[in-house]
N, C-alpha and C positions, 0 to 999 in steps of 0.2 A: 589502670589502663590509660594509655596515652592517646590524646586526640590532637591532630594537626589540622588546622582550618586555613583555607586559602580564601582570598577575596581579590578585589581590584583597587588599585590606587586611584587617585583623582584623575590621573592621566589614562586610566583604563588598562594598566599593566597588571599582570598577575603577581600576587605577593602572598607571603605567609602572614596571616593575621594573628594567629595564636598557635602555641605549641605547649600543651599542658596536660597534667594528669587529671583524670576525671574521677571524682570520689565514688565509692560504692554506697548506694542508698539502701538502708535496711539489710545490709549484708547480702543482697540478691540482685540489685539493679545498677547498671551503669547507664545513666541517661546521657547518650552521646550527642544527639542533635535533634532539634524539633522546631516546628513552626505550625501555627494555626492557619497560615495562608501560603499559597504557592509562591515560590521565590521569583524575583525579577532580576535579571542581570544586565549590565554589570552592577555589582553590589559591593558593600564594604566588608562583607564576610562576617558581620556581626550576627550573633544568634538572636532570634526573636523568641524568647522563651514561651513555652506553651502554658496555657492556663490550667488545663486538666490533662490527665494521663492519656486518654484516648482522643485522637484528633478529630476536628470537625471535617466536613467535606472539603477536600483539597489540602487539608493539613496533613502533617506526617510526624512520625516519631521513629528515631533510630536509636536502638538500645541493645544491651545484653541483659539477659536475666538467667538466674541460676534456680533450677528446680531441685530442691533437696530431697534425698531419699525419704520415703514415707516412714521408714524405720527410725529416723532421727526426730520425728515429732514427739515432744514430751507427752507423757501420760496425762498431765494436767493442762494440756493445750486448751486455751480459751479462744474460740473463733471470733467472738464478739470483740474481745480486747485486741486481738490480732488485726481485725478489720479496722478498728479505730486507729491503731498505730500506723497501719499501711496508708489509710486515708490522710492522716496528718502529714506523713512524709512524702506521699505521692498523690496529691489531690486528684480524685476521679477514678483511681485504680479500682476501688471497690464500689463507689457510689455510681459511677457512670455505666459500668457494665451491668447487664441484666443477670445478676447472680441469683442462684437458686438456694435458699436456705435449707431445703430438704435434701440437697445434693451438693455438699461443699465442694468448691472448686469449679463446678459447672457454671458456665456463663456464655453470654452472647454479646457481641459488640458490633457496631456499625462501621467496621473497618475491613480492609483486605490486609491480611497479615502474611508477610513473607518471613519464614523462620528457617534458620540453619543451625543444625546441631554441631557444635564445636567439639564437645567432649561429654563423656558419660552416656547415659541412655535414658529415654523417657517414653511413656506411652501416651499417645493422644487418644482421648476418649471422646466419642461422638454419640449421637442419638442411639437409643436402644442398646447401649453397652458396647457398640462397635469400637474396637481398639486397633491402633496402628503402633507397632513397636518401632521406635526411631533410634538410630545410632549415629556416631560421628560421620559427617558428610551427607546425611540425609536432609532433605528440605521439605517444607510444607508451604503450600499456598492456601491459605484459609480464607474463604469467601463469606465472611459474616456468619459462619456456622456456629451452632451451639457446641461447646467443647469444654474439656478440662485437661490439665496436664497432670499425669501421675508418674512419679518416679518410683518404680518397684525395685530398682537396683540398689546397690550398696554405695555408689559414688554420686556426688552431685552432678547434675547435667547442666552444662553451660550452652546457651543458645544466643545467637545474634538474631535480632528481630527488626523488621521495618514495617510499620503500620501506616496505612493510608486511609484517611477518612473517606467514607462512601455513603451514597444514598441508600436508604432502605424503603421498599414499597410499602 
């Protein structure tokens, strides 16, 4: 995936700061842009890398992620080992969210998540088993709700996501 970033010169003129490919992390995530603080302009267009996957209040994350079909999960899948690998590659992705050990995949975060389905299909699971089937072109605005992503289809589902850190009462 290619990322083009703009910024400002010392004279305040718009310029391209970088034009590069973004590597895929864990075979599922493109971390496109992030910050733990709100931006101030003009700026040099340099990224201020996030410390953890989920942003603090006023911080943000812009990424893509792929939800693989459940049928592709190996029979000997080890969720503890997978969580360790995920946490090492994307700090905070498993430790920061309020994950539920008795309900794999179900979690809650202190973010507003804007999600757009690019390809494939996925089921958004909410409380009490409520599900919403999403297909390409569908969007979700998730307001800090308890949820899980389930791909019951046969093809990977690619989503573009923007997470904004929020207060929780």
